[in-house]
C-alpha positions in Angstrom: 63.2 -8.8 16.6 63.6 -11.8 18.8 60.3 -11.3 20.0 58.9 -10.8 16.7 60.6 -14.1 15.5 59.3 -15.8 18.5 55.6 -14.8 18.0 55.7 -15.7 14.4 57.1 -19.3 15.2 54.3 -19.6 18.0 51.9 -18.8 15.3 53.2 -21.2 12.9 53.4 -24.1 15.5 50.0 -23.3 16.5 48.7 -23.1 12.9 50.7 -26.1 11.5 50.0 -28.3 14.5 46.2 -27.1 14.4 46.3 -26.7 18.2 43.9 -24.5 20.0 45.9 -24.2 23.4 49.3 -24.9 24.5 51.6 -24.1 27.6 55.2 -22.2 26.8 56.8 -25.4 27.5 54.5 -27.6 24.8 55.3 -24.4 22.5 59.1 -25.1 22.7 58.8 -28.8 22.3 56.5 -28.2 19.3 59.0 -25.5 17.8 61.8 -28.0 18.3 60.1 -30.9 16.8 59.0 -28.9 13.6 62.9 -27.5 13.3 61.3 -24.1 12.8 64.5 -22.9 14.5 68.0 -24.6 14.3 67.4 -27.5 16.4 69.3 -27.4 19.6 70.0 -30.3 22.4 67.2 -28.6 24.8 64.0 -27.9 23.3 63.0 -25.7 26.1 62.5 -21.9 25.5 65.5 -19.9 26.3 65.4 -17.5 29.1 65.6 -14.7 26.7 62.9 -15.9 24.6 60.6 -16.6 27.6 61.1 -13.0 28.7 60.4 -11.6 25.2 57.1 -13.7 25.1 56.1 -12.6 28.6 56.9 -9.0 28.1 55.3 -8.5 24.9 52.3 -10.7 25.9 50.2 -7.9 25.3 50.8 -7.7 21.4 49.4 -11.3 21.2 45.7 -10.4 20.3 47.6 -8.8 16.9 48.6 -12.1 16.3 45.4 -14.3 17.2 47.1 -14.9 20.6 45.8 -14.6 23.7 46.9 -15.9 27.2 46.3 -16.8 30.9 48.5 -16.4 33.9 49.0 -18.6 36.9 48.7 -17.7 40.8 52.4 -16.1 40.4 51.3 -13.5 37.6 53.5 -15.4 35.1 52.2 -16.4 31.5 51.0 -19.8 31.8 49.0 -20.9 28.8 48.7 -19.6 25.5 45.4 -19.7 23.3 45.1 -19.3 19.7 41.8 -17.6 19.0 40.0 -19.3 16.1 
């Protein structure tokens, strides 16, 4: 459920902000700014949210999202496919 919420919010943030590409950190700040979720002092993704997004990244294409990994194999940037 956490993963699904994270992805829905990701999609909303991308669509509302008309952003074609953003890092996970940028997404966290944007989500925080939009108050899609209960705002908290620290806009960064929680460890659970980050893990949920990364572990479920293979499902991104269904949401119109894709991603790239950095040299350490971590999901680095997320793209909204137009």
